[in-house]
C-alpha positions in Angstrom: 19.9 -11.7 -1.0 18.4 -15.2 -1.0 15.5 -16.4 -2.9 14.1 -19.9 -3.0 11.1 -21.5 -4.6 9.5 -24.8 -4.1 6.8 -27.0 -5.6 3.5 -28.0 -4.0 1.0 -30.5 -5.3 -1.5 -29.3 -7.8 -4.7 -28.5 -6.0 -7.3 -25.8 -5.5 -7.3 -23.2 -8.3 -4.5 -25.0 -10.2 -6.8 -27.8 -11.5 -10.4 -26.7 -11.4 -12.3 -25.9 -14.5 -13.7 -22.3 -14.9 -16.3 -20.6 -16.9 -15.6 -17.5 -19.0 -16.4 -15.7 -22.2 -15.1 -15.1 -25.7 -16.5 -11.5 -26.1 -17.9 -10.1 -29.3 -15.0 -7.9 -30.7 -13.0 -7.3 -33.9 -10.0 -9.3 -32.4 -9.9 -12.0 -29.9 -11.0 -10.8 -26.4 -11.6 -13.2 -23.5 -12.9 -12.7 -20.0 -13.5 -14.7 -16.9 -16.6 -15.6 -15.0 -15.7 -16.5 -11.5 -18.2 -17.7 -9.0 -17.1 -18.5 -5.5 -16.1 -22.2 -5.4 -18.1 -24.5 -3.1 -16.5 -24.1 0.3 -15.2 -27.1 2.2 -16.4 -27.3 5.8 -14.1 -24.9 7.6 -12.8 -25.5 11.0 -14.0 -23.1 13.7 -11.5 -20.3 14.3 -9.3 -21.1 17.2 -8.5 -17.6 18.2 -9.4 -14.9 15.7 -12.1 -14.1 13.2 -9.3 -13.8 10.5 -8.9 -17.6 10.6 -12.4 -17.8 9.1 -12.7 -14.6 7.1 -10.2 -11.8 6.7 -10.3 -8.4 5.0 -8.8 -9.8 1.8 -11.4 -12.5 1.6 -14.1 -9.8 1.8 -12.4 -7.6 -0.9 -11.9 -10.6 -3.2 -15.5 -11.8 -2.8 -16.7 -8.2 -3.5 -14.7 -8.2 -6.8 -15.9 -11.5 -8.1 -19.2 -10.5 -9.6 -17.6 -8.1 -12.1 -14.6 -10.4 -13.0 -16.2 -10.9 -16.5 -15.8 -7.2 -17.2 -12.0 -7.5 -17.2 -10.7 -8.8 -20.5 -7.5 -10.0 -22.2 -7.1 -9.0 -25.9 -4.9 -10.6 -28.5 -3.9 -8.1 -31.1 -2.9 -8.5 -34.7 0.7 -7.5 -34.1 1.1 -10.5 -31.8 1.0 -8.6 -28.5 -1.5 -9.2 -25.7 -3.2 -6.2 -24.1 -4.7 -6.0 -20.6 -6.1 -2.9 -18.9 -5.4 -3.6 -15.2 -8.2 -2.1 -12.9 -5.7 -1.4 -10.2 -3.1 1.3 -9.5 0.6 0.7 -10.2 2.4 2.8 -7.6 5.8 1.1 -7.6 4.7 -2.3 -6.1 5.3 -4.1 -9.4 1.8 -5.3 -10.2 2.0 -4.6 -13.9 4.9 -7.0 -14.0 3.2 -9.8 -12.0 0.0 -9.3 -14.1 2.0 -9.7 -17.3 3.5 -12.8 -15.9 0.1 -14.4 -15.3 -0.9 -13.7 -18.9 2.4 -14.9 -20.3 2.1 -18.1 -18.3 -1.4 -19.1 -19.5 -1.0 -17.8 -23.1 2.6 -19.1 -23.5 3.8 -15.8 -24.9 7.0 -14.0 -24.1 6.7 -11.5 -21.3 7.8 -8.6 -23.5 4.8 -9.2 -25.7 2.3 -8.5 -22.9 1.2 -4.9 -22.7 -0.4 -4.0 -19.3 -1.9 -0.6 -19.0 -4.0 0.9 -16.2 -7.7 1.1 -16.7 -9.6 4.4 -16.6 -12.2 4.7 -13.9 -15.0 2.2 -14.7 -18.0 2.5 -12.4 -19.5 -0.7 -13.7 -16.6 -2.6 -11.9 -18.1 -1.4 -8.6 -15.8 -3.0 -5.9 -13.3 -4.3 -8.5 -11.2 -1.2 -8.9 -9.8 -0.5 -5.4 -6.1 -0.9 -4.8 -5.4 -1.6 -1.2 -5.1 -4.2 1.6 -2.5 -6.2 -0.3 -5.4 -7.5 -2.4 -4.4 -6.9 -6.0 -2.6 -10.2 -6.7 -5.0 -12.2 -4.6 -8.2 -10.8 -6.3 -6.9 -10.8 -9.9 -4.9 -14.0 -9.9 -7.8 -16.2 -10.9 -9.7 -13.9 -13.3 -6.6 -12.9 -15.3 -5.4 -16.5 -15.6 -8.9 -17.7 -16.7 -9.2 -14.9 -19.3 -5.8 -15.7 -20.7 -6.5 -19.5 -20.7 -9.7 -18.9 -22.7 -7.8 -16.9 -25.2 -5.3 -19.7 -25.5 -8.0 -22.3 -26.0 -9.6 -20.2 -28.7 -6.4 -19.6 -30.5 -5.6 -23.3 -30.6 -9.1 -24.1 -31.9 -8.7 -21.5 -34.6 -5.2 -22.7 -35.5 -6.5 -26.3 -35.8 -9.2 -25.2 -38.2 -6.6 -23.2 -40.3 -4.1 -26.1 -40.4 -6.8 -28.7 -40.8 -5.6 -30.8 -37.9 -6.6 -31.8 -34.4 -6.2 -29.4 -31.5 -4.5 -32.2 -29.5 -1.7 -32.2 -31.9 -0.9 -28.5 -31.5 1.5 -26.8 -29.1 1.9 -23.1 -28.3 5.2 -21.6 -27.2 6.6 -18.1 -27.3 3.4 -16.9 -29.0 3.7 -19.4 -31.9 1.4 -22.4 -32.5 2.9 -25.4 -34.2 1.7 -28.8 -35.3 3.6 -32.1 -35.5 4.8 -31.5 -39.1 6.5 -28.2 -38.3 3.9 -25.8 -39.6 3.4 -22.8 -37.5 1.2 -19.7 -37.0 1.8 -16.7 -34.8 -1.0 -15.8 -32.5 -1.2 -12.3 -34.1 -2.1 -13.9 -37.4 -5.0 -15.6 -35.7 -6.3 -12.6 -33.6 -9.0 -11.6 -36.1 -10.1 -15.1 -37.1 -10.3 -16.2 -33.5 -12.6 -13.3 -32.7 -16.3 -13.9 -32.1 -19.2 -12.0 -33.6 -21.2 -12.7 -30.5 -20.3 -13.3 -26.9 -19.9 -17.0 -26.2 -19.8 -18.8 -22.8 -17.0 -21.4 -22.6 -15.2 -23.5 -20.0 -11.5 -23.8 -19.5 -9.0 -25.6 -17.4 -6.0 -23.7 -16.1 -2.4 -24.7 -16.6 -1.2 -27.0 -13.7 1.5 -25.8 -11.3 3.8 -28.5 -12.6 3.9 -26.8 -16.0 4.7 -23.3 -14.8 7.6 -21.6 -16.5 6.8 -18.0 -15.7 4.8 -17.9 -12.4 7.1 -18.5 -9.5 10.3 -17.6 -11.3 12.1 -14.3 -10.5 11.6 -11.6 -13.1 12.8 -8.0 -13.4 10.1 -5.4 -13.7 8.8 -4.8 -17.1 9.0 -1.0 -16.6 12.5 -1.1 -15.0 14.4 0.3 -18.0 11.9 3.1 -18.6 12.0 4.0 -14.9 15.8 4.4 -14.7 16.1 6.1 -18.1 13.4 8.7 -17.5 11.0 7.4 -20.2 8.4 6.2 -17.7 5.5 8.7 -17.6 4.0 9.9 -14.3 1.2 12.5 -14.0 3.5 15.5 -14.1 5.2 14.1 -17.2 2.0 14.1 -19.3 1.7 16.7 -22.1 -1.9 17.8 -21.8 -2.5 20.9 -24.0 -2.4 24.2 -22.1 -2.3 22.4 -18.7 -0.1 24.9 -16.9 1.6 24.5 -13.5 -0.7 25.2 -10.5 -0.1 25.3 -6.8 -2.2 26.1 -3.7 -1.5 28.6 -0.9 -2.6 26.6 2.1 -3.6 27.6 5.6 -1.1 27.7 8.5 -3.1 25.3 10.6 -4.8 22.0 9.6 -7.9 22.6 7.5 -7.9 26.3 8.1 -10.2 28.4 5.8 -9.7 31.5 3.6 -11.4 34.6 5.0 -9.9 37.2 2.7 -7.0 37.9 0.3 -5.4 41.3 0.5 -3.4 41.4 -2.7 -5.1 39.4 -5.4 -4.4 42.0 -8.1 -0.8 42.3 -7.2 -0.2 38.6 -7.3 -2.1 38.2 -10.6 0.3 40.8 -12.1 3.5 38.8 -11.1 5.7 37.4 -13.9 4.2 34.3 -15.5 1.0 34.2 -13.3 -2.1 33.6 -15.4 -4.8 33.0 -12.7 -5.4 33.3 -9.0 -8.6 31.9 -7.5 -9.9 31.0 -4.1 -10.9 27.3 -3.7 -12.2 25.2 -0.8 -8.7 24.4 0.5 -6.9 27.7 -0.1 -5.9 30.0 -2.8 -4.8 28.4 -6.1 -2.2 30.0 -8.4 -1.7 29.0 -12.1 1.5 30.2 -13.9 3.9 29.3 -16.7 6.3 27.5 -14.4 6.2 25.9 -11.0 8.9 28.3 -9.8 6.6 31.2 -10.6 3.8 29.4 -8.7 6.1 29.1 -5.7 6.9 32.9 -5.9 3.2 33.8 -6.2 2.1 31.5 -3.3 4.7 33.0 -1.1 3.6 36.5 -2.0 -0.1 36.0 -1.2 -1.4 37.8 1.9 -4.3 35.7 3.2 -6.3 36.1 6.3 -7.1 32.6 7.5 -9.9 31.2 9.7 -9.1 28.6 12.4 -8.5 25.0 11.4 -10.2 21.8 12.7 -7.3 21.0 15.0 -6.8 24.5 16.3 -4.6 24.7 19.4 -4.0 20.9 19.5 -0.6 19.3 20.3 0.9 15.9 20.8 0.2 16.2 24.6 -3.5 17.2 24.2 -4.2 14.4 21.7 -2.5 12.0 24.0 -4.9 13.1 26.8 -7.9 12.5 24.4 -6.7 9.0 23.6 -6.3 8.2 27.3 -9.9 9.3 27.9 -11.2 7.2 25.1 -9.4 4.0 26.0 -11.7 1.0 26.4 -11.5 -0.7 29.9 -9.2 -3.7 30.4 -11.4 -5.2 33.0 -10.4 -6.4 36.5 -6.8 -7.4 36.9 -6.7 -11.2 37.2 -5.3 -12.9 40.4 -2.6 -14.6 38.4 0.7 -13.0 37.4 0.4 -10.5 34.5 2.7 -8.7 32.1 1.4 -5.4 30.8 2.5 -2.3 29.0 1.2 0.9 27.4 2.6 2.2 24.2 2.3 5.5 22.3 2.6 5.9 18.5 2.8 9.5 17.2 1.5 10.9 13.9 3.3 9.8 10.8 3.4 10.8 7.1 2.9 8.6 4.1 6.1 10.1 2.6 5.4 9.0 -1.0 8.2 9.9 -3.3 5.8 11.5 -5.8 4.1 14.6 -4.4 0.3 14.7 -4.5 -0.6 15.8 -8.0 -3.3 15.8 -10.8 -4.1 17.3 -14.2 -7.7 18.5 -14.9 -9.3 19.9 -18.0 -12.9 20.9 -17.1 -15.2 22.3 -19.8 -18.9 23.4 -19.5 -20.2 20.0 -20.4 -17.4 17.5 -19.5 -14.2 17.0 -17.6 -11.1 14.9 -18.0 -8.8 14.1 -15.1 -5.3 12.4 -14.9 -3.9 11.2 -11.6 -2.5 8.2 -9.8 -5.6 6.9 -8.0 -6.2 3.8 -5.9 -10.0 4.4 -5.8 -10.7 6.0 -9.2 -14.4 5.2 -9.2 -15.0 7.2 -6.0 -12.8 9.9 -7.4 -14.9 10.1 -10.6 -18.2 10.1 -8.7 -17.0 12.7 -6.2 -15.6 15.0 -8.9 -18.8 14.7 -10.9 -20.8 15.7 -7.9 -18.4 18.6 -7.2 -18.6 19.9 -10.8 -22.4 19.1 -11.1 -21.8 17.0 -14.1 -23.2 13.5 -14.9 -20.6 10.8 -14.0 -20.6 9.7 -17.7 -19.2 13.2 -18.6 -16.2 12.8 -16.3 -13.3 10.8 -17.6 -10.7 9.7 -15.0 -7.4 8.4 -16.3 -5.3 6.4 -13.8 -1.6 7.2 -14.2 1.3 5.3 -12.8 2.4 6.7 -9.4 5.7 7.2 -7.7 4.8 5.6 -4.4 1.7 5.7 -2.3 1.8 3.7 1.0 -2.0 4.3 1.2 -1.8 8.0 0.3 -3.4 7.6 -3.1 -6.5 6.0 -1.8 -7.6 9.6 -1.5 -7.9 12.0 -4.4 -7.4 15.4 -2.8 -5.3 16.7 -5.6 -7.6 15.5 -8.4 -10.6 17.2 -6.6 -8.7 20.4 -6.2 -7.5 20.4 -9.8 -11.0 19.9 -11.1 -12.3 22.8 -8.9 -9.5 25.1 -10.1 -10.0 24.2 -13.7 -13.7 24.7 -13.6 -13.4 28.1 -11.9 -10.8 29.5 -14.3 -12.0 27.7 -17.4 -8.5 26.4 -18.3 -6.6 23.1 -17.9 -4.3 22.9 -14.9 -1.4 20.7 -13.8 -1.7 20.9 -10.1 1.1 19.7 -7.7 1.4 19.9 -4.0 4.6 21.2 -2.4 6.3 18.7 -0.1 5.4 21.0 2.8 1.8 20.7 1.8 1.9 16.9 2.1 3.6 17.0 5.5 1.3 19.7 7.0 -2.0 19.3 5.2 -1.8 15.9 3.7 -3.0 12.5 5.0 -1.3 11.2 8.1 -1.2 7.9 10.0 -3.2 8.6 13.1 -1.6 9.0 16.5 -2.5 6.0 18.7 -1.9 4.2 21.9 -2.0 0.5 22.6 -2.3 -1.2 26.0 -1.6 -4.9 26.4 -2.2 -7.2 29.4 -1.2 -10.9 29.4 -2.0 -13.2 32.3 -0.1 -16.5 32.8 0.5 -19.2 35.3 3.5 -21.4 35.2 4.2 -22.3 31.5 0.7 -21.5 30.4 -0.6 -18.2 29.0 -4.1 -17.8 30.1 -5.3 -14.6 28.4 -4.3 -11.8 26.1 -6.0 -8.4 26.0 -5.1 -5.5 23.8 -6.9 -2.1 23.7 -5.9 0.0 20.7 -7.0 3.6 20.8 -6.5 5.8 17.8 -7.3 9.2 16.3 -9.9 8.3 13.7 -8.7 6.7 10.5 -10.5 8.2 7.5 -11.8 5.3 5.4 -13.9 7.6 3.2 -12.8 5.8 0.1 -15.1 3.0 1.2 -14.7 -0.2 -0.8 -14.0 1.8 -3.9 -17.4 3.2 -5.0 -19.7 6.0 -3.8 -22.2 4.1 -1.7 -19.7 2.6 0.8 -17.6 5.8 0.6 -20.6 7.8 1.7 -21.4 5.2 4.4 -17.9 5.4 5.7 -18.3 9.2 6.3 -21.5 8.9 8.3 -21.2 9.2 12.1 -22.0 5.5 12.7 -20.7 4.2 9.3 -17.2 5.4 9.9 -17.0 3.5 13.2 -18.4 0.4 11.5 -15.8 0.6 8.7 -13.0 1.0 11.2 -14.1 -1.9 13.3 -14.6 -4.1 10.3 -11.1 -3.2 9.0 -9.5 -3.7 12.4 -11.1 -7.1 13.2 -10.6 -8.5 9.7 -6.9 -7.6 9.6 -5.7 -8.5 13.1 -5.0 -12.0 14.1 -3.6 -13.7 17.1 -0.9 -16.1 16.0 0.0 -17.4 19.4 -1.7 -19.9 21.7 -2.4 -17.3 24.3 -5.6 -18.6 25.8 -8.6 -16.3 25.7 -7.7 -13.4 23.4 -9.3 -10.1 22.7 -8.1 -7.2 20.6 -10.4 -4.1 20.6 -10.3 -0.8 18.8 -11.7 2.5 19.8 -11.2 5.7 17.7 -11.7 9.3 18.6 -11.2 12.8 17.2 -12.0 13.4 13.6 -10.2 16.8 13.3 -7.2 15.4 11.3 -6.7 14.4 7.7 -5.9 10.8 8.2 -5.6 7.7 6.0 -4.7 4.1 5.7 -0.9 4.3 5.7 0.9 1.1 4.7 -0.2 -1.8 6.9 -2.8 0.5 8.6 -3.2 -0.8 12.2 -0.8 -3.7 12.1 2.6 -2.1 12.8 1.4 -0.5 16.0 -0.6 -3.4 17.2 2.1 -6.0 16.4 4.9 -3.8 17.8 3.1 -3.6 21.2 2.3 -7.3 21.2 5.8 -8.5 20.3 7.4 -6.2 23.0 5.1 -7.8 25.6 6.0 -11.2 24.2 9.6 -10.5 24.9 8.7 -9.4 28.5 6.6 -12.5 28.9 9.3 -14.8 27.7 11.8 -13.2 30.2 9.3 -13.5 33.0 8.8 -17.2 32.3 12.5 -17.7 32.0 12.5 -18.6 28.3 14.5 -17.5 25.3 12.6 -15.0 23.2 12.9 -17.0 20.0 12.1 -20.4 21.6 9.1 -18.9 23.4 7.6 -17.7 20.2 8.4 -20.9 18.4 6.7 -23.0 21.1 3.6 -20.8 21.2 3.0 -20.2 17.5 -0.1 -22.0 16.2 1.1 -23.8 13.1 4.1 -25.3 11.3 4.1 -22.6 8.6 4.5 -19.8 11.1 7.1 -21.7 13.0 9.0 -22.3 9.7 9.6 -18.6 8.9 10.6 -17.9 12.5 13.0 -20.8 12.6 14.5 -19.7 9.2 15.4 -16.2 10.4 16.7 -17.6 13.7 19.0 -20.0 11.8 20.0 -17.7 9.0 20.5 -14.7 11.4 22.5 -16.7 14.0 20.0 -16.0 16.8 21.7 -15.9 20.2 25.2 -15.2 19.0 27.5 -13.1 21.2 27.0 -9.4 20.8 29.0 -6.4 22.1 27.5 -4.4 25.0 25.1 -1.8 23.6 24.2 -4.0 20.6 21.6 -6.7 20.5 19.3 -8.9 18.4 15.6 -8.7 18.2 13.1 -11.1 16.6 9.4 -10.8 15.8 6.6 -12.5 13.9 3.6 -11.2 11.9 0.8 -12.8 9.9 -1.9 -11.4 7.7 -3.9 -12.1 4.6 -2.9 -15.7 4.2 0.8 -14.8 4.5 3.4 -15.2 7.4 6.6 -13.4 8.0 9.4 -13.1 10.6 12.3 -10.6 11.1 15.5 -10.8 12.9 17.4 -7.6 13.3 20.6 -6.4 15.0 20.9 -2.9 16.4 23.7 -0.7 17.5 22.8 1.6 20.4 26.3 2.5 21.5 26.9 6.2 22.1 29.4 6.5 19.2 26.6 5.4 16.9 23.7 7.1 18.5 25.5 10.5 18.5 26.8 10.4 15.0 26.8 14.0 13.6 24.1 14.4 11.0 23.2 17.8 9.7 19.8 19.0 11.0 19.0 15.5 12.0 18.7 13.2 15.0 20.7 10.1 14.3 19.9 7.6 17.1 20.5 3.9 17.0 21.3 2.1 13.7 20.0 -1.2 12.5 23.0 -3.0 11.2 21.5 -6.2 10.0 18.2 -7.6 9.0 17.2 -11.2 8.0 13.6 -11.4 6.9 11.7 -14.6 5.9 8.4 -14.5 4.1 5.8 -17.2 3.0 3.0 -15.8 0.8 1.7 -19.1 -0.3 2.5 -18.8 -4.0 5.0 -16.1 -4.9 4.1 -15.0 -8.4 7.3 -13.1 -8.8 9.9 -13.8 -6.1 12.1 -10.9 -7.2 9.2 -8.5 -6.9 8.3 -10.0 -3.6 11.8 -9.5 -2.4 11.6 -5.8 -3.4 8.3 -5.4 -1.6 9.9 -6.8 1.6 12.9 -4.5 1.3 10.5 -1.5 1.1 8.5 -2.7 4.1 11.6 -3.3 6.1 12.7 0.3 5.6 9.2 1.4 6.6 9.4 -0.6 9.8 12.8 0.8 10.7 11.5 4.3 10.1 8.4 3.8 12.3 10.5 2.3 15.1 13.3 4.8 15.2 12.9 8.1 13.3 9.7 8.9 11.4 7.0 11.0 13.0 5.2 14.3 12.8 5.3 16.8 15.7 2.0 18.5 16.4 2.0 21.9 17.9 -0.7 24.6 18.0 -2.8 22.9 15.4 -0.2 22.2 12.8 2.7 19.8 12.1 6.2 21.2 12.4 7.7 19.1 9.6 7.7 20.8 6.3 9.6 18.5 3.9 11.8 15.4 3.8 14.8 17.4 5.2 13.0 17.3 8.5 10.7 14.3 8.2 13.1 11.5 9.0 12.2 8.5 6.9 14.9 5.9 6.9 18.0 7.5 5.2 21.1 5.9 3.7 22.9 6.5 6.9 20.3 4.5 8.8 19.7 1.6 6.5 21.2 -1.8 7.4 24.4 -2.6 5.5 23.5 -6.3 5.8 20.0 -7.1 4.5 18.8 -10.6 3.5 15.3 -11.5 2.3 14.4 -15.2 2.2 11.4 -16.2 0.1 10.2 -19.5 1.5 9.2 -22.4 -0.7 5.6 -22.1 -1.9 3.1 -23.6 0.5 0.0 -23.0 -1.6 -1.3 -22.9 -5.2 -2.7 -19.4 -4.5 -0.9 -16.2 -3.5 -1.4 -14.4 -0.2 -1.0 -10.7 0.5 2.4 -9.2 0.3 2.3 -5.4 -0.3 2.2 -4.4 3.3 3.4 -7.6 5.0 7.0 -6.6 6.0 6.3 -3.4 7.9 4.8 -4.8 11.2 7.4 -7.6 11.8 10.3 -5.3 11.0 9.1 -2.5 13.3 8.5 -4.9 16.1 11.9 -6.6 15.7 13.7 -3.3 15.8 11.8 -2.3 18.9 12.6 -5.6 20.6 16.3 -5.3 19.7 16.4 -1.8 21.1 14.9 -3.0 24.4 17.5 -5.8 24.6 20.4 -3.5 23.7 19.5 -0.8 26.2 17.9 -2.9 28.9 14.7 -0.9 28.8 11.6 -1.7 26.9 10.7 1.2 24.6 7.1 2.5 25.0 7.0 5.5 22.7 7.5 5.5 18.9 9.4 6.5 17.0 12.1 6.2 19.7 13.6 9.6 18.5 10.3 11.5 18.6 11.2 13.3 21.8 14.2 15.0 20.2 13.4 17.9 17.9 16.6 18.2 15.8 15.5 21.0 13.4 14.3 24.6 13.5 10.7 24.4 12.2 10.0 26.4 9.0 7.4 29.1 9.2 3.8 28.4 8.3 3.3 31.8 6.6 4.0 31.7 3.8 3.2 28.0 3.7 5.9 27.1 1.2 9.5 27.5 2.3 11.9 29.2 0.0 13.6 27.0 -2.5 17.0 25.9 -1.1 20.1 27.5 -2.6 22.8 25.9 -0.5 22.8 22.4 -2.0 26.4 22.6 -3.1 27.5 23.7 0.4 26.4 20.3 1.7 27.5 18.1 -1.2 29.7 15.2 -0.1 
């Protein structure tokens, strides 16, 4: 792996003064007040709205008014506490947040305690985790709050030591004067506190002084994660919260009509309660194994689901009928293509789960939630309790990829707990997540490019998708409700699409339009949302266009990219990956570019499509081609933690490979055939590239860009382009292996398959 960092001149946020507060509190507590800085005259966008305003700009601006409600606290033991109003789901934001505080306060990283904030309705738009926005939106407020705390500590120390502030230094949490006297910040925590809230101004540390930000750091929770000490929802010990599971319908969103054997199931070993809820029949028992047995024993008569009778083929026909027109074919030469992207699962490592303890006058919920304010408000409405009587604790999550923007498990757990009057620890089975969980919508994308000689005249893309549920809104109940209205959901989808898609090439008159149809499915914003499909289609057409114009695929991209920063990441992967090197027949290289949220990326991959590789025997699996090498370059402006950024890129690369080659859900008769990871083929060890290199480019800004989702689109597109070059045929359907059903589908009744007992038979 390669990491590199660089310096940029101090400018922008690095040198401006900011306002903030020392809050009234027993110990030192500081918070930021951020108002949007006066904007310089912005150039008119040359091709896309995102050059003027993108989704991240919108989310960051929405969070600014409540920045002063997020505070850094210095404690008497010398530690620094911060309750992060975002969800840690494996992306490493607790580490990068701790780094920001450690930088401005000059304390060791291991003395910073970052926890996850409970749902706080007063934060409004400032507690939504998504859109690669966390680091961008919190970078300024956290640094300002920490800098105010530092300033207050120095002033207090100067008074204690009877010296001038200018003669003091702070390092590793200790303040010293020129004569060698010292004070630990913990000893000053109470004396530096304020009896009333005071408004102050502060200047942030300049880039040239950074010793933490921009340096690679291991995750602060890494040891706990690998030793089992890290606590996820299912690890929490809430008194009397017993295992609970739900017997779900055989088709998507089916309904319970009747249960034939409730008394029999209630009498099964360990079972304490069986109750019908909105989504099925819930079973509470002493162990999850007993829950599985009870769920499998239930005899339920089900009503039809929302997708009754639908299949891949019928949805594809719906999409074709909903496609927006491309307009008249121009008289100049064109390159065009139509692409299909099937349903996909979020595939988070941690199953959907939540703990709920609902009493007559209050409720308490524990779950990994990316939109906890909406969850709190929706649960309060469901339980008919005031929002103030519903406490929602945000726990750390084992993966999300957009899945935890929704709070299905928390809502179910609250309903079950209220109905039976007991605490529950509810967990979805893996089959539940595949068949009834949130999916990435099936979509098509049609592209037409016109050109003449060496000039590209126009680019048109019409992306048609099953509706993406954006019912979490911007993280609070008003926009969440608006996103569920017949017109509101369309407006949200269009806003999301147009503020996240950009045209990075000089392709003349460009238009990218979205149309969505069919609300019968449980969908959600899977990692990178629209971008992987849109970018994959575009980059495949770029390859075809380059060939038609007689140009090398890399050189064509390089010449048509709009700016030096974009060209630099593309050039880096071409050089580091040896673009154009001789390859054996049936193998090839592919290259692709993707930009979003102030960040740019490029991927070069090598793929092996030879029969001996494609036909490797894998038990109950379709193997297909293998990506043998990936070189990925990324420029996120300022990389707060290059090591964490590298890990994010690795995860995104694996997502991209999966989306291009293996990962999809097969829809038949109103349900998905996949029922677990043994037949939902996310990238496996036998399909990961043995040669993977991530290059973190030198910083090109004083502020960070988005990174959480960045790697997916370029990686998927590069794999698709490599496949086309290796086989001589441009792929048009994704994942490429979707047409091969390599497993025998598990029954839908009972909905949970029996626990496997043959693991040792397949051990290697």
